[in-house]
N, C-alpha and C positions, 0 to 999 in steps of 0.2 A: 210143535212149539219148541221142545227140547232139542230137536235137532237143528232148528234155526239158531238157537243159542250157541249150540257147540260149534256150528259152522261160522258164526260170527266170531266166536273167541279165537278160533283157529286162524281166521283171516286177519283179526288184529294182531295176533301173535306174529305172523308172517310178515305184516306189513311194518310192524315195529323192528323186525330183523332187517328187513330190507332198507328201512330208512337208516338203521345204525350202520350198515355197510356201506351206503352211499354218502353219508355225511361226510365233507371234507375235514380232515384234521387241521388244526391251525399250524400251518406249514412253517412259519418263521419261528415259533418258540420251541417247538419240539426238537427240530433239527439244530438249532442253535445251542440249546443245552446239551444235547447229545454230542455235539461237535467240541465243546469247550471242556466238558468233564473228562474224556479221556486224554486230552492234550495236557492238562494239569496233573492227572494222575500218572501220566507216562513220565513227565519231567520229574516229579516226586520220586517216582519209582527208579528213575535213572540215577538220581542223586544218591537214593539209599543203596542201590547197588554199587556205585562208585565208592561210597563209604565202607560198604562191606569188603569190597574188594581191597580197599587200603588196609582195613584190619587184618584180613587173610595174608596180605603180603607182609605185614609187620610181624604176624605171628611166624610165619614162614622163616623171616629173617631171625626172629629170636630163637627157634628151633635149630636153625642152622648154626648159630653161634654156640648153641648148647652141644653140639655134635663134636665140638673140639674138646670138650671136657671128659673126664672119665669117672667112673664110680658113681658114688652117691651125690658128688657135686653136679654130675649131668643130669641125675634124677631130680634134684631140687630145681636146677634151672629149667628143665622140661615142664615141671608142675607149675613154675612160675609163669612160664611162656603160656602154657594152655589155660591158666587161670586168668591172665591178663587178656587173653583172646576172648574168653567166655563173658568177662566183665565188660569189655568193650562192646561186644554184640548187645549184651543186655542194655547198656547204656544207650546205643544206637536206638534200639527199640523204644526205649523210654524217651528219647528226644523226639522221635517221631509221633509217639502217642503216649503223652505224659499222664496216663491213667495210674491210680494207686496199685494196681496189679504190676504194672510194668515197673513201677518204683520198687515195689516189693521184690521182684525178680532181680533187679540191680543189686540190692541189699543181700539177697541169698546167694547170688553169684559171687560176691565179694567174700561172704562167709566161707563158701565152698572152696574158693581159691586159697583163702588164708590157712584153712584147715588141711588141705592137700599138701601145702608147702611145709606146714608144721610137721605133718606125719613124715614126710621125706627127711626133715632135719633131725627127727628122732631116730632114723635108721643109722646115724653115725654113732650112736650110743649103743651099749651093751646091756644085757641082763635087766636088773631091776630099773636102772637108769632109764633105759628105753621104755620100759612098761610104764614108768611113772610120767614120762614125757608124752607118750600116746595118750594116757589117761587125762593128763592136764590139757592137751590139744583138744580132745574130745569134750571134756567139760566146759572149756572156753567156747567151744562151737555150740554145744547145746544150750548154754547160757544166752550167747548172742542171738541163736535162732528164736529162743523164746521171747527175747525182746522185740525181734522184728515182727514175730507174730502179733504179740500184744500191740505194738505200734500200728499195725496195719489192719488189726481186727477192730480197732476203735472206730465206732461210727460217730459221725458229727452229732452234736447235741441238736435237737430240733425243738422250736419253741413249742409250748403247749398249745393245743387247739383252743381250749377255753380257759378263761380265768380260774374256773372252778379246779381244773386239772392243776394248773400252776400252783394255786394255793396249797392244794393237797400235798404236792411234791415238796414244797417248802416246809411244810409241816413235819412230814416224815423223813425228809432229807433223801428221798429216792430220786433218781434221774433216770 
Protein backbone atom coordinates (compact mmCIF):
# COMPACT_ATOMS: atom_id res chain seq x y z
CA UNK A 1 0.00 0.00 0.00
CA UNK A 2 2.74 2.44 0.94
CA UNK A 3 4.67 1.52 -2.17
CA UNK A 4 1.64 2.42 -4.32
CA UNK A 5 1.30 5.81 -2.56
CA UNK A 6 4.95 6.62 -3.08
CA UNK A 7 4.76 5.59 -6.73
CA UNK A 8 1.63 7.72 -7.23
CA UNK A 9 3.30 10.75 -5.59
CA UNK A 10 6.34 10.39 -7.83
CA UNK A 11 4.15 10.01 -10.92
CA UNK A 12 2.20 13.17 -10.04
CA UNK A 13 5.42 15.09 -9.45
CA UNK A 14 6.81 14.03 -12.83
CA UNK A 15 3.52 14.82 -14.55
CA UNK A 16 3.39 18.30 -13.04
CA UNK A 17 6.98 18.95 -14.09
CA UNK A 18 6.33 17.75 -17.60
CA UNK A 19 3.17 19.87 -17.83
CA UNK A 20 5.06 22.97 -16.66
CA UNK A 21 7.74 22.41 -19.27
CA UNK A 22 5.33 21.94 -22.19
CA UNK A 23 2.82 24.70 -21.42
CA UNK A 24 3.32 27.57 -23.84
CA UNK A 25 4.22 30.96 -22.45
CA UNK A 26 2.07 33.92 -23.46
CA UNK A 27 4.14 34.89 -26.46
CA UNK A 28 2.83 38.39 -27.12
CA UNK A 29 3.18 39.87 -23.65
CA UNK A 30 6.58 38.61 -22.59
CA UNK A 31 8.46 39.48 -25.76
CA UNK A 32 6.80 42.87 -26.09
CA UNK A 33 7.68 43.93 -22.53
CA UNK A 34 11.23 42.69 -22.89
CA UNK A 35 11.76 44.41 -26.21
CA UNK A 36 10.34 47.78 -25.04
CA UNK A 37 12.16 48.02 -21.70
CA UNK A 38 15.73 47.81 -23.05
CA UNK A 39 15.00 50.40 -25.77
CA UNK A 40 13.71 52.91 -23.23
CA UNK A 41 16.56 52.18 -20.84
CA UNK A 42 19.06 52.45 -23.67
CA UNK A 43 17.78 55.85 -24.79
CA UNK A 44 17.77 57.15 -21.21
CA UNK A 45 21.25 55.79 -20.69
CA UNK A 46 22.49 57.40 -23.92
CA UNK A 47 21.08 60.76 -22.83
CA UNK A 48 22.76 60.45 -19.43
CA UNK A 49 26.05 59.43 -21.05
CA UNK A 50 25.89 62.44 -23.38
CA UNK A 51 25.23 64.75 -20.44
CA UNK A 52 28.16 63.21 -18.51
CA UNK A 53 30.37 63.69 -21.55
CA UNK A 54 29.31 67.35 -21.76
CA UNK A 55 30.12 67.83 -18.05
CA UNK A 56 33.55 66.23 -18.48
CA UNK A 57 34.30 68.38 -21.55
CA UNK A 58 33.35 71.53 -19.62
CA UNK A 59 35.56 70.45 -16.70
CA UNK A 60 38.43 69.75 -19.06
CA UNK A 61 38.05 73.21 -20.60
CA UNK A 62 37.94 74.81 -17.14
CA UNK A 63 41.10 72.97 -16.09
CA UNK A 64 42.91 73.97 -19.29
CA UNK A 65 41.98 77.59 -18.58
CA UNK A 66 43.57 77.16 -15.14
CA UNK A 67 46.82 75.89 -16.64
CA UNK A 68 47.56 79.38 -17.90
CA UNK A 69 47.62 80.67 -14.32
CA UNK A 70 50.42 80.38 -11.80
CA UNK A 71 50.82 79.91 -8.08
CA UNK A 72 47.88 79.87 -5.73
CA UNK A 73 45.56 81.42 -8.33
CA UNK A 74 46.01 78.23 -10.35
CA UNK A 75 45.25 76.11 -7.27
CA UNK A 76 42.08 78.11 -6.58
CA UNK A 77 41.00 77.83 -10.19
CA UNK A 78 41.57 74.04 -10.20
CA UNK A 79 39.60 73.64 -6.97
CA UNK A 80 36.73 75.61 -8.51
CA UNK A 81 36.82 73.51 -11.69
CA UNK A 82 36.87 70.21 -9.79
CA UNK A 83 34.10 71.37 -7.48
CA UNK A 84 31.97 72.51 -10.39
CA UNK A 85 32.39 69.12 -12.06
CA UNK A 86 31.46 67.18 -8.90
CA UNK A 87 28.39 69.34 -8.32
CA UNK A 88 27.28 68.98 -11.95
CA UNK A 89 27.59 65.19 -11.78
CA UNK A 90 25.66 65.06 -8.50
CA UNK A 91 22.95 67.27 -10.01
CA UNK A 92 22.76 64.98 -13.04
CA UNK A 93 22.22 61.98 -10.77
CA UNK A 94 19.55 63.91 -8.87
CA UNK A 95 17.89 64.88 -12.14
CA UNK A 96 17.70 61.24 -13.24
CA UNK A 97 16.60 59.99 -9.81
CA UNK A 98 15.17 62.71 -7.61
CA UNK A 99 15.47 60.72 -4.39
CA UNK A 100 16.26 62.44 -1.08
CA UNK A 101 19.58 60.59 -1.06
CA UNK A 102 20.64 62.15 -4.37
CA UNK A 103 19.41 65.58 -3.26
CA UNK A 104 21.57 65.24 -0.17
CA UNK A 105 24.55 64.28 -2.32
CA UNK A 106 24.08 67.48 -4.33
CA UNK A 107 24.08 69.56 -1.16
CA UNK A 108 27.15 67.75 0.16
CA UNK A 109 28.99 68.17 -3.15
CA UNK A 110 28.33 71.91 -3.04
CA UNK A 111 29.62 72.09 0.54
CA UNK A 112 32.77 70.16 -0.34
CA UNK A 113 33.43 72.37 -3.36
CA UNK A 114 32.99 75.55 -1.33
CA UNK A 115 35.28 74.24 1.41
CA UNK A 116 38.02 73.21 -1.02
CA UNK A 117 37.98 76.64 -2.67
CA UNK A 118 37.97 78.41 0.71
CA UNK A 119 40.99 76.35 1.85
CA UNK A 120 42.89 77.28 -1.30
CA UNK A 121 42.03 80.97 -0.82
CA UNK A 122 43.47 80.74 2.70
CA UNK A 123 46.83 79.71 1.26
CA UNK A 124 47.33 83.31 0.09
CA UNK A 125 47.67 84.33 3.74
CA UNK A 126 50.48 83.70 6.20
CA UNK A 127 50.78 82.74 9.87
CA UNK A 128 47.87 83.36 12.21
CA UNK A 129 45.72 84.88 9.48
CA UNK A 130 46.03 81.67 7.47
CA UNK A 131 45.18 79.53 10.52
CA UNK A 132 42.17 81.70 11.33
CA UNK A 133 41.00 81.57 7.72
CA UNK A 134 41.24 77.78 7.61
CA UNK A 135 39.47 77.47 10.97
CA UNK A 136 36.66 79.75 9.78
CA UNK A 137 36.29 77.74 6.56
CA UNK A 138 36.17 74.48 8.49
CA UNK A 139 33.64 75.85 10.99
CA UNK A 140 31.44 77.13 8.18
CA UNK A 141 31.62 73.74 6.45
CA UNK A 142 30.83 71.82 9.64
CA UNK A 143 27.85 74.03 10.43
CA UNK A 144 26.47 73.69 6.90
CA UNK A 145 27.06 69.93 7.00
CA UNK A 146 25.05 69.67 10.22
CA UNK A 147 22.22 71.61 8.62
CA UNK A 148 22.20 69.30 5.60
CA UNK A 149 22.18 66.23 7.83
CA UNK A 150 19.30 67.61 9.88
CA UNK A 151 17.36 68.58 6.78
CA UNK A 152 17.63 65.16 5.17
CA UNK A 153 17.37 63.20 8.42
CA UNK A 154 13.88 64.53 9.12
CA UNK A 155 11.25 61.98 8.33
CA UNK A 156 7.87 63.11 7.11
CA UNK A 157 5.20 63.10 9.78
CA UNK A 158 2.78 60.24 9.50
CA UNK A 159 -0.80 60.43 10.64
CA UNK A 160 -1.61 58.43 13.73
CA UNK A 161 -3.07 54.98 13.13
CA UNK A 162 -5.79 55.41 15.74
CA UNK A 163 -7.58 58.32 17.27
CA UNK A 164 -6.36 57.36 20.73
CA UNK A 165 -2.72 57.71 19.70
CA UNK A 166 -3.33 61.10 18.09
CA UNK A 167 -5.09 62.38 21.22
CA UNK A 168 -2.23 61.14 23.39
CA UNK A 169 0.32 62.91 21.17
CA UNK A 170 -1.61 66.17 21.36
CA UNK A 171 -1.71 65.98 25.15
CA UNK A 172 1.99 65.25 25.59
CA UNK A 173 3.18 67.35 22.66
CA UNK A 174 5.18 64.41 21.24
CA UNK A 175 5.32 63.67 17.55
